[in-house]
C-alpha positions, 0 to 999 in steps of 0.5 A: 779400876784406875782413877780418871786423870787428867787436867780437869781432876784437880782443883785448880783447873775444874771447870764450871761446867764440870763442877756442875755436873758432879753437883747435879750427879749428887743431886740425881742420886739423893732427891727425887726424879721431879727435884732434880728435874726442877734443879736441872732447869735452875742450873740450866737458866743460871749458866745460859745468863752467866754466858749471854749477859756476864760473859762467863765460859762455863767450860773454860772458867774454873769454878774457884772463880765463882762469884756471890755477885753472879747469884744476886744477878740470877736473882734479879733476873728470876724477880723480873721473870718468874713467880716468887715461888720459881724465884725461891726454888730455883736461887736455892738450886744455885746456892746448892751449888755454891755450898757443894764447891765450898764444901769440896774445896773448889771455891773459897766461899762464905755460903752463910753469908751468901744465904743472908744476903739473898734472905733479904733480897728475895721477895717475900711469899707473904705472911701465910701458910705454904701456898695452896696449889688451887689453880692446879687442882681446877685445871685437873678437874676442868681437864678430866671433865673435858676429856674425850670418850672413846667410842663404844667399839669393843670391850677395851673401848668401854672400860676406858670409856667407865674408867673416865667418867668414874674418874671425873665423878670421883675427882668431883666428889673428893672436891665438892664433898671433902670426903677422905679417899676411903670414905669415897672409896667405901661408898655403895650405890645406896649411900647416895641420894641423887634426887636430893644431893646427898650422900650417906657416909660412915667416917671415922669413928664408925659415925655416920653423917650425911654430906651434900654434893654438888650439882656438877657432882650430881652431873658426873654421877648420873653420867657414869652410872648411865654408862654402867647401868647394862653391867649393874643389871647384870649382877643378879647376885647382889642388890644394886643398893649394894653396889660399889658406887665407884667400881673397878673397870680393869680387865681382871674385874670383868663384868663384876662390880667390885669397889676400888680401893684407897690405893686405886683412888690414889692412882685416879688423881696421879694419872689426871695430874700427869695429863693435866699438868705440865711436867715442870708444873709438877716438879716445881709443886714437888720441889715445893713438897706440894704433891698432889694426892686424894688428901689435896682434894679434901684440903681444896674443899675446906678452903673453899668453904672458908673462902666462901663463907669466912665461917670457921664452924661451918667449914669444921662442920663440913669437913666433920673435923673434931676439933676447930683447930684442924680445920684452921690448918686449911686457912690460906688468906691473904691480908688482902682477902682479910681486908676485903672480909673486914670491910663487908662485915663490919662496913657494909 
């Protein structure tokens, strides 16, 4: 196979557009699809700004003409129109291209100096742990609760109704109890007392605990179990209390009540994340290393307790953490929130 030749193959005449195409090809090969999509959006915006605001035509200007000032211009635009998180992710994507150009000898650039400059120019995220995707998680919970149920026309539509109701109850249970996904999947109907709003859980170390459940979890479980009642009643060989709380509703399960696995639990989270959040939102979360998993709902629960009470010991007990050090990893309080809490404790 002969090497492709032409004026665009030489370092002197490699135009910006082709250099970026090579860079993005490497990103596609080395990074996750969501990260690639985020970088693609960043580079696309960068090129638009170069063309429309700085008069730089990426199809005629060579890569060797790259200027640090272009990135600073891009950063200023991000600060006017994008969130801090997007500013950091998009600027990293463009700096990555500058680094590629320097490493390949396409342009003479001091990438370390450029990074130092951007480090001083970027807006600061605040003195806290990496952002917890609370808004996105609440969007998922709202979306699954509003999901439309198909009419009961045949077995397939009935299974889909059961899956939607089960998924809503499952996700709300994770969010409002802090149960680990394996604990939620192992629950039996006899473990749940809807009248008292409690669930009996066998957790780590085979330790039994009583966990409180919220009113919205109770409502979701009642809807699901009411829809499932004919199937439960047909299980002649298993007592009602021994039936799985969250059951499989695929075609292979048929009329049997079998517990879901932790992998099914993860699939439920992925399904509703994909349905509730836009592709851009999911890509941004992935690029910031914040994928939404079943454990994210446990994170949400502990954070909600901490923000609602400010009581670390209480949050530790709710989450059933052996050490308060574990609980503090979930604490994401801004300076403003801490000011308010301090005022309420000491000044009122």
